[in-house]
Jmol script that loads the backbone (N, CA, C; Angstrom):
load data "model"
ATOM      1  N   MET A   1     123.294  52.150  99.916  1.00  0.00           N
ATOM      2  CA  MET A   1     122.179  52.861  99.310  1.00  0.00           C
ATOM      3  C   MET A   1     121.476  52.002  98.271  1.00  0.00           C
ATOM      4  N   LYS A   2     122.263  51.288  97.449  1.00  0.00           N
ATOM      5  CA  LYS A   2     121.670  50.455  96.406  1.00  0.00           C
ATOM      6  C   LYS A   2     120.893  49.294  97.012  1.00  0.00           C
ATOM      7  N   ILE A   3     121.440  48.700  98.092  1.00  0.00           N
ATOM      8  CA  ILE A   3     120.742  47.604  98.768  1.00  0.00           C
ATOM      9  C   ILE A   3     119.449  48.126  99.374  1.00  0.00           C
ATOM     10  N   LEU A   4     119.465  49.343  99.891  1.00  0.00           N
ATOM     11  CA  LEU A   4     118.270  49.951 100.454  1.00  0.00           C
ATOM     12  C   LEU A   4     117.184  50.088  99.391  1.00  0.00           C
ATOM     13  N   ARG A   5     117.541  50.559  98.213  1.00  0.00           N
ATOM     14  CA  ARG A   5     116.555  50.696  97.117  1.00  0.00           C
ATOM     15  C   ARG A   5     115.985  49.340  96.747  1.00  0.00           C
ATOM     16  N   PHE A   6     116.848  48.340  96.679  1.00  0.00           N
ATOM     17  CA  PHE A   6     116.421  46.985  96.330  1.00  0.00           C
ATOM     18  C   PHE A   6     115.466  46.460  97.397  1.00  0.00           C
ATOM     19  N   GLY A   7     115.803  46.710  98.665  1.00  0.00           N
ATOM     20  CA  GLY A   7     114.947  46.286  99.778  1.00  0.00           C
ATOM     21  C   GLY A   7     113.607  46.986  99.758  1.00  0.00           C
ATOM     22  N   LEU A   8     113.607  48.269  99.430  1.00  0.00           N
ATOM     23  CA  LEU A   8     112.355  49.021  99.350  1.00  0.00           C
ATOM     24  C   LEU A   8     111.456  48.491  98.244  1.00  0.00           C
ATOM     25  N   LEU A   9     112.050  48.068  97.138  1.00  0.00           N
ATOM     26  CA  LEU A   9     111.259  47.484  96.053  1.00  0.00           C
ATOM     27  C   LEU A   9     110.556  46.225  96.528  1.00  0.00           C
ATOM     28  N   PHE A  10     111.283  45.361  97.241  1.00  0.00           N
ATOM     29  CA  PHE A  10     110.664  44.140  97.746  1.00  0.00           C
ATOM     30  C   PHE A  10     109.587  44.451  98.780  1.00  0.00           C
ATOM     31  N   LEU A  11     109.812  45.461  99.617  1.00  0.00           N
ATOM     32  CA  LEU A  11     108.807  45.869 100.587  1.00  0.00           C
ATOM     33  C   LEU A  11     107.552  46.358  99.877  1.00  0.00           C
ATOM     34  N   LEU A  12     107.716  47.148  98.819  1.00  0.00           N
ATOM     35  CA  LEU A  12     106.581  47.631  98.041  1.00  0.00           C
ATOM     36  C   LEU A  12     105.800  46.459  97.458  1.00  0.00           C
ATOM     37  N   LEU A  13     106.509  45.489  96.894  1.00  0.00           N
ATOM     38  CA  LEU A  13     105.829  44.327  96.317  1.00  0.00           C
ATOM     39  C   LEU A  13     105.086  43.533  97.382  1.00  0.00           C
ATOM     40  N   ALA A  14     105.665  43.400  98.563  1.00  0.00           N
ATOM     41  CA  ALA A  14     104.994  42.687  99.642  1.00  0.00           C
ATOM     42  C   ALA A  14     103.728  43.416 100.063  1.00  0.00           C
ATOM     43  N   CYS A  15     103.794  44.740 100.171  1.00  0.00           N
ATOM     44  CA  CYS A  15     102.619  45.534 100.536  1.00  0.00           C
ATOM     45  C   CYS A  15     101.528  45.424  99.482  1.00  0.00           C
ATOM     46  N   ILE A  16     101.925  45.451  98.228  1.00  0.00           N
ATOM     47  CA  ILE A  16     100.957  45.310  97.139  1.00  0.00           C
ATOM     48  C   ILE A  16     100.246  43.970  97.263  1.00  0.00           C
ATOM     49  N   THR A  17     101.002  42.920  97.467  1.00  0.00           N
ATOM     50  CA  THR A  17     100.434  41.576  97.533  1.00  0.00           C
ATOM     51  C   THR A  17      99.486  41.449  98.712  1.00  0.00           C
ATOM     52  N   LEU A  18      99.879  41.932  99.881  1.00  0.00           N
ATOM     53  CA  LEU A  18      99.032  41.817 101.061  1.00  0.00           C
ATOM     54  C   LEU A  18      97.771  42.647 100.936  1.00  0.00           C
ATOM     55  N   SER A  19      97.878  43.870 100.439  1.00  0.00           N
ATOM     56  CA  SER A  19      96.701  44.726 100.345  1.00  0.00           C
ATOM     57  C   SER A  19      95.766  44.297  99.227  1.00  0.00           C
ATOM     58  N   ALA A  20      96.263  43.547  98.280  1.00  0.00           N
ATOM     59  CA  ALA A  20      95.450  43.176  97.125  1.00  0.00           C
ATOM     60  C   ALA A  20      94.521  42.002  97.395  1.00  0.00           C
ATOM     61  N   GLU A  21      94.769  41.255  98.438  1.00  0.00           N
ATOM     62  CA  GLU A  21      93.960  40.067  98.675  1.00  0.00           C
ATOM     63  C   GLU A  21      92.481  40.402  98.796  1.00  0.00           C
ATOM     64  N   ALA A  22      92.146  41.593  99.305  1.00  0.00           N
ATOM     65  CA  ALA A  22      90.749  41.974  99.476  1.00  0.00           C
ATOM     66  C   ALA A  22      90.171  42.634  98.226  1.00  0.00           C
ATOM     67  N   GLN A  23      90.970  42.909  97.240  1.00  0.00           N
ATOM     68  CA  GLN A  23      90.519  43.588  96.029  1.00  0.00           C
ATOM     69  C   GLN A  23      89.869  42.580  95.079  1.00  0.00           C
ATOM     70  N   THR A  24      88.813  43.018  94.407  1.00  0.00           N
ATOM     71  CA  THR A  24      88.149  42.114  93.466  1.00  0.00           C
ATOM     72  C   THR A  24      88.685  42.270  92.045  1.00  0.00           C
ATOM     73  N   ASN A  25      89.100  43.448  91.655  1.00  0.00           N
ATOM     74  CA  ASN A  25      89.591  43.680  90.298  1.00  0.00           C
ATOM     75  C   ASN A  25      91.108  43.805  90.278  1.00  0.00           C
ATOM     76  N   SER A  26      91.762  42.892  90.943  1.00  0.00           N
ATOM     77  CA  SER A  26      93.214  42.932  90.999  1.00  0.00           C
ATOM     78  C   SER A  26      93.797  42.087  89.867  1.00  0.00           C
ATOM     79  N   TYR A  27      95.090  42.225  89.663  1.00  0.00           N
ATOM     80  CA  TYR A  27      95.804  41.432  88.662  1.00  0.00           C
ATOM     81  C   TYR A  27      96.748  40.491  89.391  1.00  0.00           C
ATOM     82  N   ARG A  28      96.649  39.205  89.113  1.00  0.00           N
ATOM     83  CA  ARG A  28      97.560  38.221  89.679  1.00  0.00           C
ATOM     84  C   ARG A  28      98.528  37.800  88.585  1.00  0.00           C
ATOM     85  N   HIS A  29      99.822  38.038  88.833  1.00  0.00           N
ATOM     86  CA  HIS A  29     100.861  37.665  87.876  1.00  0.00           C
ATOM     87  C   HIS A  29     100.976  36.141  87.880  1.00  0.00           C
ATOM     88  N   PRO A  30     100.715  35.499  86.732  1.00  0.00           N
ATOM     89  CA  PRO A  30     100.658  34.039  86.702  1.00  0.00           C
ATOM     90  C   PRO A  30     101.959  33.339  87.139  1.00  0.00           C
ATOM     91  N   ALA A  31     103.087  33.851  86.724  1.00  0.00           N
ATOM     92  CA  ALA A  31     104.355  33.157  87.002  1.00  0.00           C
ATOM     93  C   ALA A  31     104.782  33.248  88.465  1.00  0.00           C
ATOM     94  N   THR A  32     104.473  34.370  89.130  1.00  0.00           N
ATOM     95  CA  THR A  32     104.937  34.569  90.511  1.00  0.00           C
ATOM     96  C   THR A  32     103.826  34.462  91.544  1.00  0.00           C
ATOM     97  N   GLY A  33     102.579  34.644  91.115  1.00  0.00           N
ATOM     98  CA  GLY A  33     101.467  34.657  92.061  1.00  0.00           C
ATOM     99  C   GLY A  33     101.299  35.997  92.757  1.00  0.00           C
ATOM    100  N   LEU A  34     102.166  36.983  92.449  1.00  0.00           N
ATOM    101  CA  LEU A  34     102.027  38.301  93.059  1.00  0.00           C
ATOM    102  C   LEU A  34     100.711  38.932  92.614  1.00  0.00           C
ATOM    103  N   VAL A  35     100.047  39.588  93.554  1.00  0.00           N
ATOM    104  CA  VAL A  35      98.759  40.217  93.279  1.00  0.00           C
ATOM    105  C   VAL A  35      98.925  41.734  93.324  1.00  0.00           C
ATOM    106  N   PHE A  36      98.420  42.401  92.297  1.00  0.00           N
ATOM    107  CA  PHE A  36      98.476  43.856  92.205  1.00  0.00           C
ATOM    108  C   PHE A  36      97.045  44.379  92.245  1.00  0.00           C
ATOM    109  N   PRO A  37      96.730  45.229  93.248  1.00  0.00           N
ATOM    110  CA  PRO A  37      95.357  45.697  93.411  1.00  0.00           C
ATOM    111  C   PRO A  37      94.958  46.717  92.353  1.00  0.00           C
ATOM    112  N   GLU A  38      93.657  46.864  92.193  1.00  0.00           N
ATOM    113  CA  GLU A  38      93.118  47.861  91.268  1.00  0.00           C
ATOM    114  C   GLU A  38      93.506  49.273  91.718  1.00  0.00           C
ATOM    115  N   THR A  39      93.599  49.473  93.039  1.00  0.00           N
ATOM    116  CA  THR A  39      94.007  50.755  93.611  1.00  0.00           C
ATOM    117  C   THR A  39      95.080  50.498  94.653  1.00  0.00           C
ATOM    118  N   LEU A  40      96.152  51.284  94.600  1.00  0.00           N
ATOM    119  CA  LEU A  40      97.257  51.162  95.544  1.00  0.00           C
ATOM    120  C   LEU A  40      97.413  52.498  96.264  1.00  0.00           C
ATOM    121  N   VAL A  41      97.089  52.530  97.549  1.00  0.00           N
ATOM    122  CA  VAL A  41      97.182  53.743  98.357  1.00  0.00           C
ATOM    123  C   VAL A  41      96.585  54.938  97.600  1.00  0.00           C
ATOM    124  N   GLU A  42      95.342  54.796  97.203  1.00  0.00           N
ATOM    125  CA  GLU A  42      94.586  55.836  96.497  1.00  0.00           C
ATOM    126  C   GLU A  42      95.126  56.171  95.108  1.00  0.00           C
ATOM    127  N   MET A  43      96.002  55.323  94.576  1.00  0.00           N
ATOM    128  CA  MET A  43      96.475  55.489  93.198  1.00  0.00           C
ATOM    129  C   MET A  43      95.834  54.389  92.361  1.00  0.00           C
ATOM    130  N   PRO A  44      95.015  54.739  91.387  1.00  0.00           N
ATOM    131  CA  PRO A  44      94.415  53.705  90.542  1.00  0.00           C
ATOM    132  C   PRO A  44      95.432  53.101  89.583  1.00  0.00           C
ATOM    133  N   MET A  45      95.225  51.819  89.290  1.00  0.00           N
ATOM    134  CA  MET A  45      96.039  51.163  88.270  1.00  0.00           C
ATOM    135  C   MET A  45      95.631  51.766  86.931  1.00  0.00           C
ATOM    136  N   VAL A  46      96.612  52.293  86.204  1.00  0.00           N
ATOM    137  CA  VAL A  46      96.313  52.948  84.926  1.00  0.00           C
ATOM    138  C   VAL A  46      96.840  52.172  83.736  1.00  0.00           C
ATOM    139  N   SER A  47      97.708  51.190  83.996  1.00  0.00           N
ATOM    140  CA  SER A  47      98.210  50.402  82.872  1.00  0.00           C
ATOM    141  C   SER A  47      98.651  49.023  83.336  1.00  0.00           C
ATOM    142  N   LEU A  48      98.482  48.081  82.450  1.00  0.00           N
ATOM    143  CA  LEU A  48      98.970  46.721  82.631  1.00  0.00           C
ATOM    144  C   LEU A  48      99.439  46.288  81.252  1.00  0.00           C
ATOM    145  N   THR A  49     100.745  46.206  81.077  1.00  0.00           N
ATOM    146  CA  THR A  49     101.314  45.956  79.756  1.00  0.00           C
ATOM    147  C   THR A  49     102.092  44.659  79.743  1.00  0.00           C
ATOM    148  N   ASP A  50     101.751  43.796  78.791  1.00  0.00           N
ATOM    149  CA  ASP A  50     102.476  42.537  78.606  1.00  0.00           C
ATOM    150  C   ASP A  50     103.563  42.780  77.559  1.00  0.00           C
ATOM    151  N   HIS A  51     104.805  42.923  78.015  1.00  0.00           N
ATOM    152  CA  HIS A  51     105.932  43.157  77.110  1.00  0.00           C
ATOM    153  C   HIS A  51     106.478  41.849  76.554  1.00  0.00           C
ATOM    154  N   GLU A  52     106.112  40.752  77.195  1.00  0.00           N
ATOM    155  CA  GLU A  52     106.683  39.440  76.887  1.00  0.00           C
ATOM    156  C   GLU A  52     106.409  38.996  75.450  1.00  0.00           C
ATOM    157  N   LYS A  53     105.213  39.255  74.960  1.00  0.00           N
ATOM    158  CA  LYS A  53     104.859  38.743  73.631  1.00  0.00           C
ATOM    159  C   LYS A  53     105.694  39.380  72.513  1.00  0.00           C
ATOM    160  N   ASP A  54     106.033  40.659  72.659  1.00  0.00           N
ATOM    161  CA  ASP A  54     106.842  41.326  71.634  1.00  0.00           C
ATOM    162  C   ASP A  54     108.332  41.331  71.956  1.00  0.00           C
ATOM    163  N   ASN A  55     108.675  41.243  73.232  1.00  0.00           N
ATOM    164  CA  ASN A  55     110.071  41.283  73.684  1.00  0.00           C
ATOM    165  C   ASN A  55     110.283  40.235  74.773  1.00  0.00           C
ATOM    166  N   PRO A  56     110.499  38.980  74.377  1.00  0.00           N
ATOM    167  CA  PRO A  56     110.658  37.915  75.370  1.00  0.00           C
ATOM    168  C   PRO A  56     111.723  38.270  76.413  1.00  0.00           C
ATOM    169  N   GLY A  57     111.364  38.003  77.678  1.00  0.00           N
ATOM    170  CA  GLY A  57     112.266  38.291  78.781  1.00  0.00           C
ATOM    171  C   GLY A  57     111.959  39.602  79.478  1.00  0.00           C
ATOM    172  N   LEU A  58     111.104  40.449  78.857  1.00  0.00           N
ATOM    173  CA  LEU A  58     110.809  41.743  79.467  1.00  0.00           C
ATOM    174  C   LEU A  58     109.522  41.759  80.283  1.00  0.00           C
ATOM    175  N   GLY A  59     108.835  40.632  80.397  1.00  0.00           N
ATOM    176  CA  GLY A  59     107.734  40.474  81.337  1.00  0.00           C
ATOM    177  C   GLY A  59     106.574  41.417  81.185  1.00  0.00           C
ATOM    178  N   VAL A  60     106.115  41.941  82.333  1.00  0.00           N
ATOM    179  CA  VAL A  60     104.956  42.831  82.374  1.00  0.00           C
ATOM    180  C   VAL A  60     105.295  44.077  83.194  1.00  0.00           C
ATOM    181  N   SER A  61     104.518  45.130  82.967  1.00  0.00           N
ATOM    182  CA  SER A  61     104.625  46.322  83.806  1.00  0.00           C
ATOM    183  C   SER A  61     103.226  46.698  84.266  1.00  0.00           C
ATOM    184  N   ILE A  62     103.152  47.167  85.515  1.00  0.00           N
ATOM    185  CA  ILE A  62     101.898  47.584  86.122  1.00  0.00           C
ATOM    186  C   ILE A  62     102.090  49.024  86.571  1.00  0.00           C
ATOM    187  N   GLY A  63     101.253  49.922  86.060  1.00  0.00           N
ATOM    188  CA  GLY A  63     101.405  51.340  86.365  1.00  0.00           C
ATOM    189  C   GLY A  63     100.287  51.885  87.220  1.00  0.00           C
ATOM    190  N   TYR A  64     100.649  52.730  88.176  1.00  0.00           N
ATOM    191  CA  TYR A  64      99.705  53.435  89.048  1.00  0.00           C
ATOM    192  C   TYR A  64     100.000  54.920  88.943  1.00  0.00           C
ATOM    193  N   ASN A  65      98.943  55.737  89.027  1.00  0.00           N
ATOM    194  CA  ASN A  65      99.103  57.196  88.944  1.00  0.00           C
ATOM    195  C   ASN A  65      98.204  57.899  89.948  1.00  0.00           C
ATOM    196  N   ALA A  66      98.685  59.016  90.435  1.00  0.00           N
ATOM    197  CA  ALA A  66      97.904  59.949  91.244  1.00  0.00           C
ATOM    198  C   ALA A  66      98.531  61.318  90.991  1.00  0.00           C
ATOM    199  N   PRO A  67      97.852  62.385  91.333  1.00  0.00           N
ATOM    200  CA  PRO A  67      98.447  63.703  91.113  1.00  0.00           C
ATOM    201  C   PRO A  67      99.825  63.806  91.777  1.00  0.00           C
ATOM    202  N   GLY A  68     100.825  64.085  90.967  1.00  0.00           N
ATOM    203  CA  GLY A  68     102.174  64.282  91.471  1.00  0.00           C
ATOM    204  C   GLY A  68     103.002  63.024  91.681  1.00  0.00           C
ATOM    205  N   ILE A  69     102.448  61.856  91.381  1.00  0.00           N
ATOM    206  CA  ILE A  69     103.217  60.622  91.585  1.00  0.00           C
ATOM    207  C   ILE A  69     102.839  59.576  90.546  1.00  0.00           C
ATOM    208  N   THR A  70     103.857  58.877  90.075  1.00  0.00           N
ATOM    209  CA  THR A  70     103.677  57.752  89.166  1.00  0.00           C
ATOM    210  C   THR A  70     104.518  56.600  89.689  1.00  0.00           C
ATOM    211  N   VAL A  71     103.930  55.422  89.761  1.00  0.00           N
ATOM    212  CA  VAL A  71     104.645  54.224  90.192  1.00  0.00           C
ATOM    213  C   VAL A  71     104.464  53.170  89.113  1.00  0.00           C
ATOM    214  N   THR A  72     105.560  52.603  88.647  1.00  0.00           N
ATOM    215  CA  THR A  72     105.493  51.506  87.698  1.00  0.00           C
ATOM    216  C   THR A  72     106.307  50.350  88.248  1.00  0.00           C
ATOM    217  N   VAL A  73     105.681  49.189  88.314  1.00  0.00           N
ATOM    218  CA  VAL A  73     106.340  47.977  88.800  1.00  0.00           C
ATOM    219  C   VAL A  73     106.604  47.088  87.593  1.00  0.00           C
ATOM    220  N   TYR A  74     107.826  46.610  87.480  1.00  0.00           N
ATOM    221  CA  TYR A  74     108.211  45.730  86.378  1.00  0.00           C
ATOM    222  C   TYR A  74     108.522  44.347  86.931  1.00  0.00           C
ATOM    223  N   LEU A  75     107.989  43.323  86.286  1.00  0.00           N
ATOM    224  CA  LEU A  75     108.300  41.933  86.613  1.00  0.00           C
ATOM    225  C   LEU A  75     108.844  41.286  85.351  1.00  0.00           C
ATOM    226  N   TYR A  76     110.099  40.841  85.395  1.00  0.00           N
ATOM    227  CA  TYR A  76     110.707  40.286  84.194  1.00  0.00           C
ATOM    228  C   TYR A  76     111.843  39.345  84.568  1.00  0.00           C
ATOM    229  N   THR A  77     112.250  38.528  83.590  1.00  0.00           N
ATOM    230  CA  THR A  77     113.321  37.548  83.815  1.00  0.00           C
ATOM    231  C   THR A  77     114.556  37.809  82.973  1.00  0.00           C
ATOM    232  N   LEU A  78     114.486  38.733  82.037  1.00  0.00           N
ATOM    233  CA  LEU A  78     115.551  38.973  81.058  1.00  0.00           C
ATOM    234  C   LEU A  78     115.839  37.728  80.231  1.00  0.00           C
ATOM    235  N   GLY A  79     114.891  36.807  80.214  1.00  0.00           N
ATOM    236  CA  GLY A  79     115.065  35.575  79.449  1.00  0.00           C
ATOM    237  C   GLY A  79     115.889  34.523  80.164  1.00  0.00           C
ATOM    238  N   LEU A  80     116.256  34.772  81.411  1.00  0.00           N
ATOM    239  CA  LEU A  80     117.027  33.790  82.176  1.00  0.00           C
ATOM    240  C   LEU A  80     116.110  32.654  82.622  1.00  0.00           C
ATOM    241  N   ARG A  81     116.628  31.432  82.587  1.00  0.00           N
ATOM    242  CA  ARG A  81     115.813  30.270  82.987  1.00  0.00           C
ATOM    243  C   ARG A  81     115.541  30.248  84.487  1.00  0.00           C
ATOM    244  N   SER A  82     116.500  30.689  85.271  1.00  0.00           N
ATOM    245  CA  SER A  82     116.285  30.779  86.713  1.00  0.00           C
ATOM    246  C   SER A  82     116.983  32.038  87.218  1.00  0.00           C
ATOM    247  N   ILE A  83     116.410  32.581  88.272  1.00  0.00           N
ATOM    248  CA  ILE A  83     116.951  33.804  88.851  1.00  0.00           C
ATOM    249  C   ILE A  83     117.182  33.540  90.332  1.00  0.00           C
ATOM    250  N   SER A  84     118.340  33.890  90.801  1.00  0.00           N
ATOM    251  CA  SER A  84     118.698  33.688  92.201  1.00  0.00           C
ATOM    252  C   SER A  84     117.799  34.519  93.108  1.00  0.00           C
ATOM    253  N   GLY A  85     117.474  33.958  94.252  1.00  0.00           N
ATOM    254  CA  GLY A  85     116.729  34.706  95.251  1.00  0.00           C
ATOM    255  C   GLY A  85     117.639  35.570  96.100  1.00  0.00           C
ATOM    256  N   ASP A  86     118.923  35.496  95.854  1.00  0.00           N
ATOM    257  CA  ASP A  86     119.916  36.252  96.622  1.00  0.00           C
ATOM    258  C   ASP A  86     120.187  37.583  95.938  1.00  0.00           C
ATOM    259  N   PRO A  87     119.787  38.714  96.557  1.00  0.00           N
ATOM    260  CA  PRO A  87     120.019  40.008  95.916  1.00  0.00           C
ATOM    261  C   PRO A  87     121.500  40.338  95.736  1.00  0.00           C
ATOM    262  N   ALA A  88     122.379  39.592  96.390  1.00  0.00           N
ATOM    263  CA  ALA A  88     123.816  39.826  96.245  1.00  0.00           C
ATOM    264  C   ALA A  88     124.432  38.973  95.136  1.00  0.00           C
ATOM    265  N   SER A  89     123.611  38.218  94.408  1.00  0.00           N
ATOM    266  CA  SER A  89     124.162  37.399  93.325  1.00  0.00           C
ATOM    267  C   SER A  89     124.762  38.317  92.260  1.00  0.00           C
ATOM    268  N   PRO A  90     125.862  37.906  91.647  1.00  0.00           N
ATOM    269  CA  PRO A  90     126.538  38.772  90.665  1.00  0.00           C
ATOM    270  C   PRO A  90     125.631  39.223  89.510  1.00  0.00           C
ATOM    271  N   ILE A  91     124.799  38.322  89.010  1.00  0.00           N
ATOM    272  CA  ILE A  91     123.931  38.688  87.883  1.00  0.00           C
ATOM    273  C   ILE A  91     122.944  39.777  88.299  1.00  0.00           C
ATOM    274  N   LEU A  92     122.305  39.620  89.465  1.00  0.00           N
ATOM    275  CA  LEU A  92     121.344  40.627  89.915  1.00  0.00           C
ATOM    276  C   LEU A  92     122.027  41.946  90.264  1.00  0.00           C
ATOM    277  N   LYS A  93     123.158  41.881  90.930  1.00  0.00           N
ATOM    278  CA  LYS A  93     123.874  43.114  91.271  1.00  0.00           C
ATOM    279  C   LYS A  93     124.251  43.885  90.013  1.00  0.00           C
ATOM    280  N   GLU A  94     124.768  43.172  89.024  1.00  0.00           N
ATOM    281  CA  GLU A  94     125.162  43.833  87.772  1.00  0.00           C
ATOM    282  C   GLU A  94     123.946  44.441  87.076  1.00  0.00           C
ATOM    283  N   HIS A  95     122.860  43.681  87.027  1.00  0.00           N
ATOM    284  CA  HIS A  95     121.665  44.176  86.351  1.00  0.00           C
ATOM    285  C   HIS A  95     121.108  45.414  87.055  1.00  0.00           C
ATOM    286  N   PHE A  96     120.961  45.357  88.373  1.00  0.00           N
ATOM    287  CA  PHE A  96     120.377  46.489  89.074  1.00  0.00           C
ATOM    288  C   PHE A  96     121.302  47.704  89.078  1.00  0.00           C
ATOM    289  N   ASN A  97     122.597  47.498  89.063  1.00  0.00           N
ATOM    290  CA  ASN A  97     123.512  48.636  88.895  1.00  0.00           C
ATOM    291  C   ASN A  97     123.288  49.304  87.545  1.00  0.00           C
ATOM    292  N   GLN A  98     123.071  48.497  86.503  1.00  0.00           N
ATOM    293  CA  GLN A  98     122.793  49.046  85.176  1.00  0.00           C
ATOM    294  C   GLN A  98     121.460  49.784  85.161  1.00  0.00           C
ATOM    295  N   VAL A  99     120.446  49.206  85.808  1.00  0.00           N
ATOM    296  CA  VAL A  99     119.129  49.850  85.871  1.00  0.00           C
ATOM    297  C   VAL A  99     119.231  51.200  86.575  1.00  0.00           C
ATOM    298  N   ILE A 100     119.969  51.243  87.680  1.00  0.00           N
ATOM    299  CA  ILE A 100     120.138  52.499  88.406  1.00  0.00           C
ATOM    300  C   ILE A 100     120.814  53.538  87.519  1.00  0.00           C
ATOM    301  N   GLN A 101     121.834  53.141  86.777  1.00  0.00           N
ATOM    302  CA  GLN A 101     122.513  54.071  85.872  1.00  0.00           C
ATOM    303  C   GLN A 101     121.559  54.555  84.777  1.00  0.00           C
ATOM    304  N   ASP A 102     120.727  53.655  84.256  1.00  0.00           N
ATOM    305  CA  ASP A 102     119.745  54.033  83.234  1.00  0.00           C
ATOM    306  C   ASP A 102     118.762  55.067  83.784  1.00  0.00           C
ATOM    307  N   ILE A 103     118.334  54.871  85.018  1.00  0.00           N
ATOM    308  CA  ILE A 103     117.391  55.821  85.643  1.00  0.00           C
ATOM    309  C   ILE A 103     118.036  57.197  85.781  1.00  0.00           C
ATOM    310  N   TYR A 104     119.290  57.219  86.228  1.00  0.00           N
ATOM    311  CA  TYR A 104     120.003  58.500  86.356  1.00  0.00           C
ATOM    312  C   TYR A 104     120.143  59.194  85.002  1.00  0.00           C
ATOM    313  N   LYS A 105     120.384  58.430  83.945  1.00  0.00           N
ATOM    314  CA  LYS A 105     120.513  59.035  82.613  1.00  0.00           C
ATOM    315  C   LYS A 105     119.205  59.686  82.171  1.00  0.00           C
ATOM    316  N   VAL A 106     118.091  59.006  82.428  1.00  0.00           N
ATOM    317  CA  VAL A 106     116.790  59.537  82.040  1.00  0.00           C
ATOM    318  C   VAL A 106     116.425  60.751  82.881  1.00  0.00           C
ATOM    319  N   GLU A 107     116.803  60.695  84.150  1.00  0.00           N
ATOM    320  CA  GLU A 107     116.502  61.780  85.086  1.00  0.00           C
ATOM    321  C   GLU A 107     117.185  63.054  84.630  1.00  0.00           C
TER     322      GLU A 107
END
end "model"
wireframe off; spacefill off
backbone 0.3
color backbone group
C-alpha cells in the first residue's frame, strides 16, 4: 500500500510535467526542471510557497484547489546533499513512513 502511494505521487508529478508544457503561466522548479501548470485538471494553482529561505531543506510547495478537493505538492531535500532515486532506499522509506504517520495524525 505504501509503495502504491509513492508510485501514485510520481505518476501525479509526471502528469503535471507533461500537461504543463503547453501552459504559459506555469512554474518550473529550478532544481529539478519539473513544470507545474497554472491549472491542473480544472484546479487552479492557488499557492506557490518557497519554504527554503526560512527553513533550509524544506523546498517549495505548490497548491491547487477546486470545490471539494485540495492538492499540495511538496518538493524538498530535507537538507540532504544527494537523494537516492531508489524508493526502497532506507532513508526514503523511513522518511515516507514518518510522513504517512504524520498525515494519519492530522487526519
